[in-house]
N, CA, C, O and the ligand as a Tripos MOL2 file, in Angstrom:
@<TRIPOS>MOLECULE
protein
  245   243    62     0     0
PROTEIN
NO_CHARGES

@<TRIPOS>ATOM
      1 N           0.2290    4.2610   19.5130 N.3       1 MET1
      2 CA          1.1640    3.7700   18.5010 C.3       1 MET1
      3 C           0.9350    2.2780   18.2720 C.2       1 MET1
      4 O           0.6680    1.5250   19.2090 O.2       1 MET1
      5 N           1.0430    1.8720   17.0280 N.am      2 LEU2
      6 CA          0.8500    0.4700   16.6990 C.3       2 LEU2
      7 C           2.1200   -0.3110   17.0260 C.2       2 LEU2
      8 O           3.2270    0.1470   16.7420 O.2       2 LEU2
      9 N           1.9580   -1.4790   17.6160 N.am      3 THR3
     10 CA          3.1050   -2.3150   17.9540 C.3       3 THR3
     11 C           2.8370   -3.7560   17.5490 C.2       3 THR3
     12 O           1.6910   -4.2030   17.4940 O.2       3 THR3
     13 N           3.9190   -4.4730   17.2680 N.am      4 CYS4
     14 CA          3.8270   -5.8940   16.9620 C.3       4 CYS4
     15 C           3.2930   -6.6380   18.1720 C.2       4 CYS4
     16 O           3.7240   -6.3880   19.2980 O.2       4 CYS4
     17 N           2.3610   -7.5480   17.9490 N.am      5 LEU5
     18 CA          1.7350   -8.2320   19.0850 C.3       5 LEU5
     19 C           2.7140   -9.1560   19.7920 C.2       5 LEU5
     20 O           2.4680   -9.5400   20.9360 O.2       5 LEU5
     21 N           3.8180   -9.5260   19.1470 N.am      6 ARG6
     22 CA          4.7730  -10.4420   19.7710 C.3       6 ARG6
     23 C           5.9740   -9.7040   20.3600 C.2       6 ARG6
     24 O           6.2560   -9.8230   21.5520 O.2       6 ARG6
     25 N           6.6800   -8.9420   19.5210 N.am      7 CYS7
     26 CA          7.9340   -8.3380   19.9860 C.3       7 CYS7
     27 C           7.7430   -6.9130   20.4720 C.2       7 CYS7
     28 O           8.6580   -6.3290   21.0520 O.2       7 CYS7
     29 N           6.5700   -6.3500   20.2430 N.am      8 LYS8
     30 CA          6.2100   -5.0230   20.7440 C.3       8 LYS8
     31 C           6.9970   -3.8920   20.0960 C.2       8 LYS8
     32 O           6.9520   -2.7530   20.5610 O.2       8 LYS8
     33 N           7.7200   -4.2050   19.0190 N.am      9 ARG9
     34 CA          8.3420   -3.1030   18.3020 C.3       9 ARG9
     35 C           7.2490   -2.2980   17.6010 C.2       9 ARG9
     36 O           6.2040   -2.8290   17.2240 O.2       9 ARG9
     37 N           7.5150   -1.0300   17.4410 N.am     10 SER10
     38 CA          6.4860   -0.1580   16.8860 C.3      10 SER10
     39 C           6.6420    0.0010   15.3820 C.2      10 SER10
     40 O           7.6470   -0.3940   14.7910 O.2      10 SER10
     41 N           5.6300    0.5820   14.7940 N.am     11 GLU11
     42 CA          5.6730    0.8540   13.3600 C.3      11 GLU11
     43 C           6.7620    1.8550   13.0020 C.2      11 GLU11
     44 O           7.1050    2.0130   11.8300 O.2      11 GLU11
     45 N           7.3050    2.5310   14.0120 N.am     12 GLU12
     46 CA          8.4380    3.4190   13.7720 C.3      12 GLU12
     47 C           9.7240    2.6170   13.5480 C.2      12 GLU12
     48 O          10.6560    3.1000   12.9050 O.2      12 GLU12
     49 N           9.7710    1.3970   14.0770 N.am     13 GLU13
     50 CA         10.9910    0.5840   14.0410 C.3      13 GLU13
     51 C          10.9600   -0.4790   12.9480 C.2      13 GLU13
     52 O          11.9830   -0.7750   12.3310 O.2      13 GLU13
     53 N           9.8030   -1.0400   12.7160 N.am     14 VAL14
     54 CA          9.6600   -2.1310   11.7530 C.3      14 VAL14
     55 C           8.3830   -1.9190   10.9430 C.2      14 VAL14
     56 O           7.4910   -1.1670   11.3360 O.2      14 VAL14
     57 N           8.3240   -2.6000    9.8120 N.am     15 ALA15
     58 CA          7.0730   -2.6340    9.0570 C.3      15 ALA15
     59 C           6.1130   -3.5670    9.7800 C.2      15 ALA15
     60 O           6.5030   -4.6480   10.2200 O.2      15 ALA15
     61 N           4.8860   -3.1590    9.9000 N.am     16 LEU16
     62 CA          3.8880   -4.0040   10.5460 C.3      16 LEU16
     63 C           2.8380   -4.4410    9.5330 C.2      16 LEU16
     64 O           2.3870   -3.6700    8.6860 O.2      16 LEU16
     65 N           2.4720   -5.7060    9.6580 N.am     17 LEU17
     66 CA          1.3920   -6.2600    8.8470 C.3      17 LEU17
     67 C           0.1120   -6.2210    9.6680 C.2      17 LEU17
     68 O           0.1300   -6.4540   10.8760 O.2      17 LEU17
     69 N          -0.9780   -5.9280    9.0130 N.am     18 THR18
     70 CA         -2.2710   -5.8730    9.6990 C.3      18 THR18
     71 C          -2.9430   -7.2360    9.6360 C.2      18 THR18
     72 O          -3.0100   -7.8630    8.5790 O.2      18 THR18
     73 N          -3.4360   -7.6790   10.7750 N.am     19 LEU19
     74 CA         -4.2310   -8.8990   10.8410 C.3      19 LEU19
     75 C          -5.6420   -8.5080   11.2640 C.2      19 LEU19
     76 O          -5.8250   -7.6190   12.0960 O.2      19 LEU19
     77 N          -6.6080   -9.1570   10.7040 N.am     20 LYS20
     78 CA         -7.9900   -8.9620   11.1280 C.3      20 LYS20
     79 C          -8.4010  -10.2040   11.9080 C.2      20 LYS20
     80 O          -8.3150  -11.3240   11.4040 O.2      20 LYS20
     81 N          -8.8430   -9.9940   13.1290 N.am     21 TYR21
     82 CA         -9.2000  -11.1440   13.9570 C.3      21 TYR21
     83 C         -10.3030  -10.7570   14.9220 C.2      21 TYR21
     84 O         -10.1650   -9.8060   15.6910 O.2      21 TYR21
     85 N         -11.3840  -11.4890   14.8790 N.am     22 ARG22
     86 CA        -12.5090  -11.2730   15.7860 C.3      22 ARG22
     87 C         -12.9360   -9.8050   15.8150 C.2      22 ARG22
     88 O         -13.2340   -9.2460   16.8710 O.2      22 ARG22
     89 N         -12.9570   -9.2020   14.6350 N.am     23 GLY23
     90 CA        -13.4310   -7.8350   14.5330 C.3      23 GLY23
     91 C         -12.4290   -6.7850   14.9490 C.2      23 GLY23
     92 O         -12.7410   -5.5940   14.9720 O.2      23 GLY23
     93 N         -11.2060   -7.2250   15.2850 N.am     24 GLU24
     94 CA        -10.1810   -6.2780   15.6870 C.3      24 GLU24
     95 C          -9.0440   -6.2800   14.6910 C.2      24 GLU24
     96 O          -8.8350   -7.2510   13.9640 O.2      24 GLU24
     97 N          -8.3120   -5.1800   14.6670 N.am     25 ASN25
     98 CA         -7.0810   -5.1250   13.8990 C.3      25 ASN25
     99 C          -5.9150   -5.4130   14.8230 C.2      25 ASN25
    100 O          -5.7920   -4.8120   15.8900 O.2      25 ASN25
    101 N          -5.0610   -6.3330   14.4090 N.am     26 LEU26
    102 CA         -3.8480   -6.6720   15.1420 C.3      26 LEU26
    103 C          -2.6730   -6.4290   14.2110 C.2      26 LEU26
    104 O          -2.8310   -6.3780   12.9920 O.2      26 LEU26
    105 N          -1.5040   -6.2820   14.7920 N.am     27 TYR27
    106 CA         -0.3210   -5.9570   13.9930 C.3      27 TYR27
    107 C           0.8170   -6.8860   14.3570 C.2      27 TYR27
    108 O           1.0450   -7.1890   15.5280 O.2      27 TYR27
    109 N           1.5270   -7.3330   13.3330 N.am     28 ILE28
    110 CA          2.6700   -8.2080   13.5590 C.3      28 ILE28
    111 C           3.7490   -7.8410   12.5520 C.2      28 ILE28
    112 O           3.4470   -7.4680   11.4190 O.2      28 ILE28
    113 N           5.0070   -7.9480   12.9660 N.am     29 CYS29
    114 CA          6.1030   -7.5990   12.0680 C.3      29 CYS29
    115 C           6.5190   -8.8330   11.2610 C.2      29 CYS29
    116 O           6.2070   -9.9570   11.6550 O.2      29 CYS29
    117 N           7.2070   -8.6420   10.1560 N.am     30 PRO30
    118 CA          7.5980   -9.7900    9.3120 C.3      30 PRO30
    119 C           8.4590  -10.7960   10.0570 C.2      30 PRO30
    120 O           8.4030  -11.9910    9.7630 O.2      30 PRO30
    121 N           9.2540  -10.3370   11.0120 N.am     31 GLN31
    122 CA         10.1260  -11.2500   11.7560 C.3      31 GLN31
    123 C           9.3210  -12.1800   12.6680 C.2      31 GLN31
    124 O           9.7570  -13.2930   12.9630 O.2      31 GLN31
    125 N           8.1740  -11.7350   13.1020 N.am     32 CYS32
    126 CA          7.3430  -12.5490   13.9910 C.3      32 CYS32
    127 C           6.2900  -13.3490   13.2240 C.2      32 CYS32
    128 O           5.6710  -14.2560   13.7810 O.2      32 CYS32
    129 N           6.0910  -13.0240   11.9800 N.am     33 LEU33
    130 CA          5.0590  -13.7240   11.2140 C.3      33 LEU33
    131 C           5.2730  -15.2390   11.1710 C.2      33 LEU33
    132 O           4.3030  -15.9870   11.2960 O.2      33 LEU33
    133 N           6.5250  -15.7210   10.9950 N.am     34 PRO34
    134 CA          6.7160  -17.1870   10.9950 C.3      34 PRO34
    135 C           6.2630  -17.8500   12.2970 C.2      34 PRO34
    136 O           5.8210  -18.9990   12.2960 O.2      34 PRO34
    137 N           6.3740  -17.1270   13.3880 N.am     35 VAL35
    138 CA          5.9060  -17.6810   14.6600 C.3      35 VAL35
    139 C           4.3890  -17.8420   14.6290 C.2      35 VAL35
    140 O           3.8410  -18.8420   15.0920 O.2      35 VAL35
    141 N           3.7370  -16.8440   14.0770 N.am     36 LEU36
    142 CA          2.2820  -16.9370   13.9680 C.3      36 LEU36
    143 C           1.8780  -18.1310   13.1030 C.2      36 LEU36
    144 O           0.8800  -18.7990   13.3720 O.2      36 LEU36
    145 N           2.6620  -18.3830   12.0700 N.am     37 ILE37
    146 CA          2.3380  -19.4720   11.1470 C.3      37 ILE37
    147 C           2.6830  -20.8340   11.7540 C.2      37 ILE37
    148 O           1.8860  -21.7710   11.6950 O.2      37 ILE37
    149 N           3.8810  -20.9300   12.3390 N.am     38 HIS38
    150 CA          4.3960  -22.2480   12.7300 C.3      38 HIS38
    151 C           4.2270  -22.5690   14.2090 C.2      38 HIS38
    152 O           4.1000  -23.7330   14.5900 O.2      38 HIS38
    153 N           4.2250  -21.5210   15.0460 N.am     39 LYS39
    154 CA          4.1260  -21.7440   16.4880 C.3      39 LYS39
    155 C           3.0770  -20.8120   17.1050 C.2      39 LYS39
    156 O           3.3700  -20.0910   18.0590 O.2      39 LYS39
    157 N           1.8790  -20.8280   16.5700 N.am     40 PRO40
    158 CA          0.8890  -19.8490   17.0280 C.3      40 PRO40
    159 C           0.6040  -19.9350   18.5230 C.2      40 PRO40
    160 O           0.1940  -18.9510   19.1390 O.2      40 PRO40
    161 N           0.8220  -21.1150   19.1080 N.am     41 GLU41
    162 CA          0.5440  -21.2570   20.5360 C.3      41 GLU41
    163 C           1.4340  -20.3350   21.3730 C.2      41 GLU41
    164 O           1.0830  -19.9760   22.4970 O.2      41 GLU41
    165 N           2.5980  -19.9500   20.8100 N.am     42 GLN42
    166 CA          3.4820  -19.0360   21.5380 C.3      42 GLN42
    167 C           2.8790  -17.6440   21.6480 C.2      42 GLN42
    168 O           3.3270  -16.8350   22.4610 O.2      42 GLN42
    169 N           1.8820  -17.3650   20.8490 N.am     43 LEU43
    170 CA          1.2760  -16.0400   20.8450 C.3      43 LEU43
    171 C          -0.0310  -16.0010   21.6210 C.2      43 LEU43
    172 O          -0.7100  -14.9750   21.6550 O.2      43 LEU43
    173 N          -0.3780  -17.1110   22.2390 N.am     44 ALA44
    174 CA         -1.6850  -17.1940   22.8770 C.3      44 ALA44
    175 C          -1.8720  -16.1320   23.9610 C.2      44 ALA44
    176 O          -2.9900  -15.6930   24.2300 O.2      44 ALA44
    177 N          -0.7530  -15.7260   24.5810 N.am     45 GLN45
    178 CA         -0.8710  -14.7200   25.6340 C.3      45 GLN45
    179 C          -1.2830  -13.3660   25.0510 C.2      45 GLN45
    180 O          -2.0710  -12.6290   25.6430 O.2      45 GLN45
    181 N          -0.7310  -13.0600   23.8780 N.am     46 SER46
    182 CA         -1.0490  -11.7870   23.2340 C.3      46 SER46
    183 C          -2.2860  -11.8780   22.3650 C.2      46 SER46
    184 O          -2.9380  -10.8770   22.0700 O.2      46 SER46
    185 N          -2.5940  -13.0960   21.9630 N.am     47 LEU47
    186 CA         -3.6370  -13.2970   20.9700 C.3      47 LEU47
    187 C          -4.5110  -14.4700   21.4180 C.2      47 LEU47
    188 O          -4.2770  -15.6100   21.0170 O.2      47 LEU47
    189 N          -5.5090  -14.1910   22.2410 N.am     48 PRO48
    190 CA         -6.3460  -15.2770   22.7650 C.3      48 PRO48
    191 C          -6.9330  -16.1230   21.6520 C.2      48 PRO48
    192 O          -7.5090  -15.6010   20.6980 O.2      48 PRO48
    193 N          -6.7820  -17.4400   21.7820 N.am     49 GLY49
    194 CA         -7.2740  -18.3410   20.7550 C.3      49 GLY49
    195 C          -6.2200  -18.7480   19.7480 C.2      49 GLY49
    196 O          -6.4610  -19.6190   18.9130 O.2      49 GLY49
    197 N          -5.0380  -18.1180   19.8190 N.am     50 ALA50
    198 CA         -3.9980  -18.3930   18.8300 C.3      50 ALA50
    199 C          -3.5380  -19.8420   18.8710 C.2      50 ALA50
    200 O          -3.0430  -20.3680   17.8740 O.2      50 ALA50
    201 N          -3.6990  -20.4880   20.0190 N.am     51 GLU51
    202 CA         -3.2690  -21.8820   20.1200 C.3      51 GLU51
    203 C          -4.0760  -22.7850   19.1880 C.2      51 GLU51
    204 O          -3.6760  -23.9130   18.9030 O.2      51 GLU51
    205 N          -5.2090  -22.2780   18.7210 N.am     52 GLY52
    206 CA         -6.0190  -23.0470   17.7890 C.3      52 GLY52
    207 C          -5.7620  -22.7120   16.3340 C.2      52 GLY52
    208 O          -6.4890  -23.1710   15.4530 O.2      52 GLY52
    209 N          -4.7190  -21.9040   16.0680 N.am     53 PHE53
    210 CA         -4.4390  -21.4660   14.7000 C.3      53 PHE53
    211 C          -3.6630  -22.4830   13.8890 C.2      53 PHE53
    212 O          -3.3690  -22.2410   12.7180 O.2      53 PHE53
    213 N          -3.3250  -23.6150   14.4830 N.am     54 GLY54
    214 CA         -2.5040  -24.6040   13.7910 C.3      54 GLY54
    215 C          -3.1610  -25.1060   12.5230 C.2      54 GLY54
    216 O          -4.2700  -24.6990   12.1760 O.2      54 GLY54
    217 N          -2.4670  -25.9890   11.8420 N.am     55 PRO55
    218 CA         -3.0160  -26.5280   10.6030 C.3      55 PRO55
    219 C          -4.3210  -27.2640   10.8640 C.2      55 PRO55
    220 O          -4.5370  -27.7630   11.9690 O.2      55 PRO55
    221 N          -5.1900  -27.3380    9.8660 N.am     56 PRO56
    222 CA         -6.4110  -28.1310   10.0150 C.3      56 PRO56
    223 C          -6.0730  -29.5620   10.4060 C.2      56 PRO56
    224 O          -5.0690  -30.1100    9.9510 O.2      56 PRO56
    225 N          -6.8960  -30.1630   11.2370 N.am     57 ALA57
    226 CA         -6.5910  -31.4560   11.8240 C.3      57 ALA57
    227 C          -6.2640  -32.5160   10.7790 C.2      57 ALA57
    228 O          -5.4020  -33.3660   11.0010 O.2      57 ALA57
    229 N          -6.9450  -32.4660    9.6530 N.am     58 GLU58
    230 CA         -6.7510  -33.5140    8.6520 C.3      58 GLU58
    231 C          -5.3670  -33.4640    8.0080 C.2      58 GLU58
    232 O          -4.9370  -34.4270    7.3720 O.2      58 GLU58
    233 N          -4.6650  -32.3270    8.1760 N.am     59 HIS59
    234 CA         -3.3100  -32.2210    7.6310 C.3      59 HIS59
    235 C          -2.2460  -32.3480    8.7010 C.2      59 HIS59
    236 O          -1.0510  -32.2640    8.4180 O.2      59 HIS59
    237 N          -2.6900  -32.5530    9.9380 N.am     60 HIS60
    238 CA         -1.7380  -32.5920   11.0400 C.3      60 HIS60
    239 C          -1.2000  -34.0090   11.1940 C.2      60 HIS60
    240 O          -1.9610  -34.9760   11.1740 O.2      60 HIS60
    241 N           0.1070  -34.1240   11.3450 N.am     61 HIS61
    242 CA          0.7270  -35.4400   11.4940 C.3      61 HIS61
    243 C           1.1250  -35.6780   12.9240 C.2      61 HIS61
    244 O           1.6650  -36.7360   13.2470 O.2      61 HIS61
    245 ZN          7.4430   -8.6640   15.9630 Zn       62 ZN62
@<TRIPOS>BOND
     1     1     2 1
     2     2     3 1
     3     3     4 2
     4     3     5 am
     5     5     6 1
     6     6     7 1
     7     7     8 2
     8     7     9 am
     9     9    10 1
    10    10    11 1
    11    11    12 2
    12    11    13 am
    13    13    14 1
    14    14    15 1
    15    15    16 2
    16    15    17 am
    17    17    18 1
    18    18    19 1
    19    19    20 2
    20    19    21 am
    21    21    22 1
    22    22    23 1
    23    23    24 2
    24    23    25 am
    25    25    26 1
    26    26    27 1
    27    27    28 2
    28    27    29 am
    29    29    30 1
    30    30    31 1
    31    31    32 2
    32    31    33 am
    33    33    34 1
    34    34    35 1
    35    35    36 2
    36    35    37 am
    37    37    38 1
    38    38    39 1
    39    39    40 2
    40    39    41 am
    41    41    42 1
    42    42    43 1
    43    43    44 2
    44    43    45 am
    45    45    46 1
    46    46    47 1
    47    47    48 2
    48    47    49 am
    49    49    50 1
    50    50    51 1
    51    51    52 2
    52    51    53 am
    53    53    54 1
    54    54    55 1
    55    55    56 2
    56    55    57 am
    57    57    58 1
    58    58    59 1
    59    59    60 2
    60    59    61 am
    61    61    62 1
    62    62    63 1
    63    63    64 2
    64    63    65 am
    65    65    66 1
    66    66    67 1
    67    67    68 2
    68    67    69 am
    69    69    70 1
    70    70    71 1
    71    71    72 2
    72    71    73 am
    73    73    74 1
    74    74    75 1
    75    75    76 2
    76    75    77 am
    77    77    78 1
    78    78    79 1
    79    79    80 2
    80    79    81 am
    81    81    82 1
    82    82    83 1
    83    83    84 2
    84    83    85 am
    85    85    86 1
    86    86    87 1
    87    87    88 2
    88    87    89 am
    89    89    90 1
    90    90    91 1
    91    91    92 2
    92    91    93 am
    93    93    94 1
    94    94    95 1
    95    95    96 2
    96    95    97 am
    97    97    98 1
    98    98    99 1
    99    99   100 2
   100    99   101 am
   101   101   102 1
   102   102   103 1
   103   103   104 2
   104   103   105 am
   105   105   106 1
   106   106   107 1
   107   107   108 2
   108   107   109 am
   109   109   110 1
   110   110   111 1
   111   111   112 2
   112   111   113 am
   113   113   114 1
   114   114   115 1
   115   115   116 2
   116   115   117 am
   117   117   118 1
   118   118   119 1
   119   119   120 2
   120   119   121 am
   121   121   122 1
   122   122   123 1
   123   123   124 2
   124   123   125 am
   125   125   126 1
   126   126   127 1
   127   127   128 2
   128   127   129 am
   129   129   130 1
   130   130   131 1
   131   131   132 2
   132   131   133 am
   133   133   134 1
   134   134   135 1
   135   135   136 2
   136   135   137 am
   137   137   138 1
   138   138   139 1
   139   139   140 2
   140   139   141 am
   141   141   142 1
   142   142   143 1
   143   143   144 2
   144   143   145 am
   145   145   146 1
   146   146   147 1
   147   147   148 2
   148   147   149 am
   149   149   150 1
   150   150   151 1
   151   151   152 2
   152   151   153 am
   153   153   154 1
   154   154   155 1
   155   155   156 2
   156   155   157 am
   157   157   158 1
   158   158   159 1
   159   159   160 2
   160   159   161 am
   161   161   162 1
   162   162   163 1
   163   163   164 2
   164   163   165 am
   165   165   166 1
   166   166   167 1
   167   167   168 2
   168   167   169 am
   169   169   170 1
   170   170   171 1
   171   171   172 2
   172   171   173 am
   173   173   174 1
   174   174   175 1
   175   175   176 2
   176   175   177 am
   177   177   178 1
   178   178   179 1
   179   179   180 2
   180   179   181 am
   181   181   182 1
   182   182   183 1
   183   183   184 2
   184   183   185 am
   185   185   186 1
   186   186   187 1
   187   187   188 2
   188   187   189 am
   189   189   190 1
   190   190   191 1
   191   191   192 2
   192   191   193 am
   193   193   194 1
   194   194   195 1
   195   195   196 2
   196   195   197 am
   197   197   198 1
   198   198   199 1
   199   199   200 2
   200   199   201 am
   201   201   202 1
   202   202   203 1
   203   203   204 2
   204   203   205 am
   205   205   206 1
   206   206   207 1
   207   207   208 2
   208   207   209 am
   209   209   210 1
   210   210   211 1
   211   211   212 2
   212   211   213 am
   213   213   214 1
   214   214   215 1
   215   215   216 2
   216   215   217 am
   217   217   218 1
   218   218   219 1
   219   219   220 2
   220   219   221 am
   221   221   222 1
   222   222   223 1
   223   223   224 2
   224   223   225 am
   225   225   226 1
   226   226   227 1
   227   227   228 2
   228   227   229 am
   229   229   230 1
   230   230   231 1
   231   231   232 2
   232   231   233 am
   233   233   234 1
   234   234   235 1
   235   235   236 2
   236   235   237 am
   237   237   238 1
   238   238   239 1
   239   239   240 2
   240   239   241 am
   241   241   242 1
   242   242   243 1
   243   243   244 2
@<TRIPOS>SUBSTRUCTURE
     1 MET1         2 RESIDUE 1 A MET
     2 LEU2         6 RESIDUE 1 A LEU
     3 THR3        10 RESIDUE 1 A THR
     4 CYS4        14 RESIDUE 1 A CYS
     5 LEU5        18 RESIDUE 1 A LEU
     6 ARG6        22 RESIDUE 1 A ARG
     7 CYS7        26 RESIDUE 1 A CYS
     8 LYS8        30 RESIDUE 1 A LYS
     9 ARG9        34 RESIDUE 1 A ARG
    10 SER10       38 RESIDUE 1 A SER
    11 GLU11       42 RESIDUE 1 A GLU
    12 GLU12       46 RESIDUE 1 A GLU
    13 GLU13       50 RESIDUE 1 A GLU
    14 VAL14       54 RESIDUE 1 A VAL
    15 ALA15       58 RESIDUE 1 A ALA
    16 LEU16       62 RESIDUE 1 A LEU
    17 LEU17       66 RESIDUE 1 A LEU
    18 THR18       70 RESIDUE 1 A THR
    19 LEU19       74 RESIDUE 1 A LEU
    20 LYS20       78 RESIDUE 1 A LYS
    21 TYR21       82 RESIDUE 1 A TYR
    22 ARG22       86 RESIDUE 1 A ARG
    23 GLY23       90 RESIDUE 1 A GLY
    24 GLU24       94 RESIDUE 1 A GLU
    25 ASN25       98 RESIDUE 1 A ASN
    26 LEU26      102 RESIDUE 1 A LEU
    27 TYR27      106 RESIDUE 1 A TYR
    28 ILE28      110 RESIDUE 1 A ILE
    29 CYS29      114 RESIDUE 1 A CYS
    30 PRO30      118 RESIDUE 1 A PRO
    31 GLN31      122 RESIDUE 1 A GLN
    32 CYS32      126 RESIDUE 1 A CYS
    33 LEU33      130 RESIDUE 1 A LEU
    34 PRO34      134 RESIDUE 1 A PRO
    35 VAL35      138 RESIDUE 1 A VAL
    36 LEU36      142 RESIDUE 1 A LEU
    37 ILE37      146 RESIDUE 1 A ILE
    38 HIS38      150 RESIDUE 1 A HIS
    39 LYS39      154 RESIDUE 1 A LYS
    40 PRO40      158 RESIDUE 1 A PRO
    41 GLU41      162 RESIDUE 1 A GLU
    42 GLN42      166 RESIDUE 1 A GLN
    43 LEU43      170 RESIDUE 1 A LEU
    44 ALA44      174 RESIDUE 1 A ALA
    45 GLN45      178 RESIDUE 1 A GLN
    46 SER46      182 RESIDUE 1 A SER
    47 LEU47      186 RESIDUE 1 A LEU
    48 PRO48      190 RESIDUE 1 A PRO
    49 GLY49      194 RESIDUE 1 A GLY
    50 ALA50      198 RESIDUE 1 A ALA
    51 GLU51      202 RESIDUE 1 A GLU
    52 GLY52      206 RESIDUE 1 A GLY
    53 PHE53      210 RESIDUE 1 A PHE
    54 GLY54      214 RESIDUE 1 A GLY
    55 PRO55      218 RESIDUE 1 A PRO
    56 PRO56      222 RESIDUE 1 A PRO
    57 ALA57      226 RESIDUE 1 A ALA
    58 GLU58      230 RESIDUE 1 A GLU
    59 HIS59      234 RESIDUE 1 A HIS
    60 HIS60      238 RESIDUE 1 A HIS
    61 HIS61      242 RESIDUE 1 A HIS
    62 ZN62       245 GROUP 0 **** ****
């Protein structure tokens, strides 16, 4: 069963969005998507390398 990479809810409980990463399909629910966007480092345990997903350096303040 497909589950959100952060909250582990399944596609039976929530809508899941598909992410393509390093040749794999990952799934995240809309409620967790803002975390992926704004606090990706919180997902590093579930998503190796996520800590590097932040904004490009030239836009970082
Ligand atoms: Zn979730």
